[in-house]
C-alpha positions as a Markdown table, in Angstrom:
| # | Residue | x | y | z |
|---|---|---|---|---|
| 1 | Leu | 0.0 | 0.0 | 0.1 |
| 2 | Ala | 2.8 | 2.3 | 0.8 |
| 3 | Ala | 4.5 | 1.7 | -2.7 |
| 4 | Leu | 1.3 | 2.3 | -4.5 |
| 5 | Gly | 0.6 | 5.5 | -2.6 |
| 6 | Ser | 4.0 | 6.6 | -3.4 |
| 7 | Ala | 3.5 | 5.9 | -7.2 |
| 8 | Ala | 0.2 | 7.6 | -7.0 |
| 9 | Ser | 1.7 | 10.8 | -5.4 |
| 10 | Trp | 4.3 | 10.8 | -7.9 |
| 11 | Ala | 1.9 | 10.7 | -10.7 |
| 12 | Val | -0.3 | 13.5 | -9.3 |
| 13 | Gly | 2.9 | 15.5 | -8.5 |
| 14 | Thr | 4.4 | 15.0 | -12.0 |
| 15 | Ile | 1.2 | 16.7 | -13.4 |
| 16 | Leu | 1.3 | 19.6 | -10.8 |
| 17 | Phe | 5.2 | 20.1 | -11.4 |
| 18 | Lys | 4.7 | 20.0 | -15.1 |
| 19 | Gln | 2.3 | 23.2 | -14.9 |
| 20 | Leu | 4.8 | 25.0 | -12.5 |
| 21 | Gly | 7.9 | 23.9 | -14.6 |
| 22 | Ala | 6.6 | 26.0 | -17.4 |
| 23 | His | 7.4 | 29.0 | -15.2 |
| 24 | Ile | 10.2 | 27.9 | -12.9 |
| 25 | Glu | 13.7 | 26.8 | -13.4 |
| 26 | Pro | 14.4 | 23.0 | -12.5 |
| 27 | Thr | 17.1 | 23.9 | -10.0 |
| 28 | Ala | 14.6 | 26.6 | -8.4 |
| 29 | Met | 11.9 | 24.0 | -8.2 |
| 30 | Thr | 14.3 | 21.6 | -6.6 |
| 31 | Leu | 15.4 | 24.3 | -4.1 |
| 32 | Ala | 11.8 | 25.2 | -3.2 |
| 33 | Lys | 10.9 | 21.5 | -2.8 |
| 34 | Gly | 13.9 | 21.1 | -0.7 |
| 35 | Ile | 13.2 | 24.0 | 1.5 |
| 36 | Cys | 9.6 | 23.4 | 2.1 |
| 37 | Ser | 10.1 | 19.7 | 2.8 |
| 38 | Ser | 13.2 | 20.1 | 5.0 |
| 39 | Met | 11.2 | 22.5 | 7.2 |
| 40 | Leu | 8.0 | 20.2 | 7.4 |
| 41 | Leu | 10.3 | 17.2 | 8.0 |
| 42 | Gly | 12.2 | 19.3 | 10.7 |
| 43 | Phe | 9.0 | 20.0 | 12.5 |
| 44 | Ala | 8.2 | 16.4 | 12.5 |
| 45 | Leu | 11.7 | 15.4 | 13.7 |
| 46 | Ile | 11.2 | 17.8 | 16.7 |
| 47 | Gly | 8.3 | 15.9 | 17.7 |
| 48 | Val | 9.6 | 12.3 | 17.4 |
| 49 | Gly | 13.5 | 13.0 | 18.3 |
| 50 | Cys | 16.5 | 12.0 | 16.6 |
| 51 | Lys | 18.6 | 8.8 | 17.1 |
| 52 | Asp | 22.6 | 8.7 | 17.2 |
| 53 | Ile | 23.9 | 7.4 | 13.9 |
| 54 | Asp | 27.2 | 6.2 | 12.8 |
| 55 | Leu | 29.5 | 8.1 | 10.4 |
| 56 | Ile | 29.1 | 5.5 | 7.6 |
| 57 | Thr | 25.3 | 5.8 | 7.7 |
| 58 | Trp | 25.6 | 9.8 | 7.6 |
| 59 | Gly | 27.9 | 9.2 | 4.5 |
| 60 | Leu | 25.1 | 7.1 | 2.8 |
| 61 | Leu | 22.4 | 9.5 | 3.6 |
| 62 | Ile | 24.3 | 12.4 | 2.4 |
| 63 | Ala | 25.5 | 10.8 | -0.8 |
| 64 | Ser | 21.8 | 9.6 | -1.5 |
| 65 | Gly | 20.5 | 13.1 | -0.9 |
| 66 | Val | 23.0 | 14.8 | -3.3 |
| 67 | Leu | 22.4 | 12.2 | -6.0 |
| 68 | Gly | 18.6 | 11.8 | -5.5 |
| 69 | Ile | 17.5 | 15.2 | -4.5 |
| 70 | Ser | 20.2 | 17.6 | -6.0 |
| 71 | Leu | 20.8 | 15.8 | -9.3 |
| 72 | Gly | 17.8 | 13.3 | -9.8 |
| 73 | Asp | 15.0 | 15.9 | -8.8 |
| 74 | Thr | 16.8 | 18.5 | -10.8 |
| 75 | Phe | 16.9 | 16.2 | -13.9 |
| 76 | Phe | 13.4 | 15.1 | -13.2 |
| 77 | Phe | 12.1 | 18.7 | -13.4 |
| 78 | Ala | 14.2 | 19.3 | -16.5 |
| 79 | Ala | 12.9 | 16.3 | -18.2 |
| 80 | Leu | 9.4 | 17.4 | -17.4 |
| 81 | Arg | 10.0 | 20.7 | -18.7 |
| 82 | Asn | 11.2 | 19.1 | -22.2 |
| 83 | Leu | 8.5 | 16.2 | -22.2 |
| 84 | Ser | 5.0 | 15.3 | -21.5 |
| 85 | Ala | 4.0 | 14.5 | -18.0 |
| 86 | Tyr | 3.2 | 10.7 | -19.7 |
| 87 | Val | 6.8 | 10.2 | -21.0 |
| 88 | Val | 8.3 | 11.3 | -17.7 |
| 89 | Val | 6.2 | 8.9 | -15.8 |
| 90 | Val | 7.3 | 6.0 | -18.0 |
| 91 | Phe | 11.0 | 7.0 | -17.0 |
| 92 | Phe | 9.8 | 7.0 | -13.4 |
| 93 | Met | 8.4 | 3.4 | -13.9 |
| 94 | Leu | 11.6 | 2.2 | -15.6 |
| 95 | Gly | 13.6 | 3.7 | -12.8 |
| 96 | Gln | 11.6 | 1.3 | -10.4 |
| 97 | Val | 12.5 | -1.5 | -12.5 |
| 98 | Leu | 16.2 | -0.6 | -12.5 |
| 99 | Thr | 16.1 | 0.0 | -8.6 |
| 100 | Ala | 14.7 | -3.3 | -8.2 |
| 101 | Leu | 17.4 | -5.0 | -10.4 |
| 102 | Leu | 20.2 | -3.2 | -8.7 |
| 103 | Ala | 18.9 | -4.2 | -5.4 |
| 104 | Val | 19.1 | -7.9 | -6.5 |
| 105 | Leu | 22.5 | -7.2 | -8.0 |
| 106 | Leu | 24.2 | -4.9 | -5.7 |
| 107 | Leu | 22.6 | -5.7 | -2.3 |
| 108 | Gly | 22.0 | -9.4 | -2.8 |
| 109 | Glu | 18.1 | -9.1 | -2.2 |
| 110 | Thr | 16.0 | -11.7 | -3.5 |
| 111 | Val | 12.7 | -11.3 | -5.2 |
| 112 | Glu | 9.9 | -13.9 | -4.5 |
| 113 | Ile | 7.8 | -15.3 | -7.4 |
| 114 | Tyr | 4.7 | -13.2 | -6.1 |
| 115 | Glu | 6.8 | -10.2 | -6.1 |
| 116 | Ile | 7.9 | -10.7 | -9.6 |
| 117 | Ile | 4.1 | -11.3 | -10.6 |
| 118 | Gly | 3.2 | -8.0 | -8.8 |
| 119 | Ile | 5.8 | -6.1 | -10.6 |
| 120 | Val | 4.8 | -7.4 | -14.0 |
| 121 | Ile | 1.1 | -6.8 | -13.1 |
| 122 | Thr | 1.8 | -3.3 | -12.0 |
| 123 | Ile | 4.1 | -2.4 | -14.9 |
| 124 | Gly | 1.4 | -3.9 | -17.3 |
| 125 | Gly | -1.2 | -1.9 | -15.8 |
| 126 | Val | 0.8 | 1.4 | -15.9 |
| 127 | Ser | 1.8 | 0.6 | -19.5 |
| 128 | Leu | -1.7 | -0.1 | -20.6 |
| 129 | Val | -2.8 | 3.5 | -19.1 |
| 130 | Leu | -0.1 | 5.1 | -20.7 |
| 131 | Leu | -0.4 | 3.5 | -24.0 |
| 132 | Ser | -4.0 | 4.3 | -24.2 |
| 133 | Gln | -3.2 | 8.0 | -24.2 |
| 134 | Ser | -1.9 | 9.8 | -27.2 |
| 135 | Trp | 1.5 | 8.1 | -27.0 |
| 136 | Asn | 2.5 | 8.7 | -30.6 |
| 137 | Glu | 1.8 | 12.5 | -30.2 |
| 138 | Asp | 3.6 | 12.9 | -27.0 |
| 139 | Leu | 6.5 | 11.0 | -28.1 |
| 140 | Ser | 6.9 | 12.8 | -31.3 |
| 141 | Ser | 6.7 | 16.1 | -29.5 |
| 142 | Ser | 9.5 | 15.3 | -27.0 |
| 143 | Asn | 13.0 | 16.1 | -27.7 |
| 144 | Met | 16.4 | 14.5 | -27.2 |
| 145 | Val | 17.1 | 16.9 | -24.5 |
| 146 | Gly | 14.2 | 15.7 | -22.3 |
| 147 | Ile | 15.0 | 12.1 | -23.1 |
| 148 | Phe | 18.7 | 12.6 | -21.8 |
| 149 | Tyr | 17.3 | 14.5 | -18.7 |
| 150 | Gly | 14.8 | 11.6 | -18.2 |
| 151 | Val | 17.4 | 9.0 | -18.4 |
| 152 | Leu | 19.8 | 10.9 | -15.9 |
| 153 | Ser | 17.0 | 11.4 | -13.4 |
| 154 | Met | 16.2 | 7.5 | -13.5 |
| 155 | Leu | 19.8 | 6.5 | -13.0 |
| 156 | Cys | 20.3 | 9.1 | -10.3 |
| 157 | Met | 17.1 | 8.4 | -8.5 |
| 158 | Ser | 17.7 | 4.4 | -8.7 |
| 159 | Gly | 21.2 | 5.0 | -7.3 |
| 160 | Ser | 20.1 | 7.2 | -4.5 |
| 161 | Val | 17.6 | 4.6 | -3.4 |
| 162 | Ile | 20.3 | 1.8 | -3.4 |
| 163 | Leu | 22.7 | 4.2 | -1.4 |
| 164 | Ala | 19.9 | 4.9 | 1.1 |
| 165 | Lys | 18.8 | 1.4 | 1.7 |
| 166 | Gln | 21.3 | 0.2 | 4.3 |
| 167 | Ala | 21.3 | 3.6 | 6.0 |
| 168 | Leu | 17.3 | 3.4 | 6.3 |
| 169 | Ala | 17.7 | 0.2 | 8.1 |
| 170 | Glu | 19.9 | 2.0 | 10.8 |
| 171 | Thr | 17.9 | 5.2 | 10.9 |
| 172 | Pro | 14.2 | 6.1 | 11.8 |
| 173 | Ser | 12.6 | 7.1 | 8.3 |
| 174 | Ile | 11.8 | 10.7 | 9.3 |
| 175 | Gln | 15.2 | 11.4 | 10.2 |
| 176 | Ala | 16.8 | 9.7 | 7.3 |
| 177 | Thr | 14.5 | 11.5 | 4.9 |
| 178 | Phe | 15.3 | 14.9 | 6.7 |
| 179 | Ile | 19.0 | 14.3 | 6.2 |
| 180 | Arg | 18.4 | 13.4 | 2.6 |
| 181 | Met | 16.2 | 16.4 | 1.8 |
| 182 | Phe | 18.3 | 18.9 | 3.7 |
| 183 | Thr | 21.5 | 17.7 | 2.3 |
| 184 | Gly | 19.9 | 17.6 | -1.2 |
| 185 | Met | 18.8 | 21.0 | -0.7 |
| 186 | Leu | 22.3 | 22.2 | 0.2 |
| 187 | Gly | 23.6 | 20.4 | -2.8 |
| 188 | Val | 21.3 | 22.5 | -5.3 |
| 189 | Phe | 23.4 | 25.5 | -3.7 |
C-alpha cells in the first residue's frame, strides 16, 4: 500500500510540477521543494526526536540526498520541462524496475515469485494506461534533451535509493528523509 501510495503521489505530483515547470527553472523547483520539505520534516523530527547514527550511515544518507535530490530531482524537473508528463512517468516506472534490479545485483536482495508477478502486473497496468493516451503524439513532440534528462533522473534516483537502503535500516525514516532532503537542498547551492 505504501508503494502504491508513493506511485500515486508521484503521478499527481508530476502533473502539478509539469504546470509549475513552465514558469520556474528546474534548480529553483528543486530548491523550493527542498526548503519546504526540510522545514516540514524538521518540525516532525522535533516531535519524534533523533537517534544517534554512525559516520557510514551519515555518509550514505548525504550521498543519497545529493544524488537523488540535488541531481535526480533537478534532472526530473528538466525532463518534465522538455517532455510530456506521460513520457516522464514512463521514465519513473522504468526507474523502479532499475532500482529492483540493482537491489538484487548490488544488495543481494531476493525477489519472490509473487513479487515478480506483482511487478509485472503493476508495470503492465501502468503501461496500458500510458499507451491508451495519445502516446505517439507525446513521443513525437518530445526532444532529445528531455529524454537525456529523463535517463539521468532515472539513474540518479535509482542509485540514490540503493545508497539509502542500508542507512534506512539503521535510522528512523523521518530522520533519514530529513538528512537526505536537507543535504539534497544544500547540494543545489
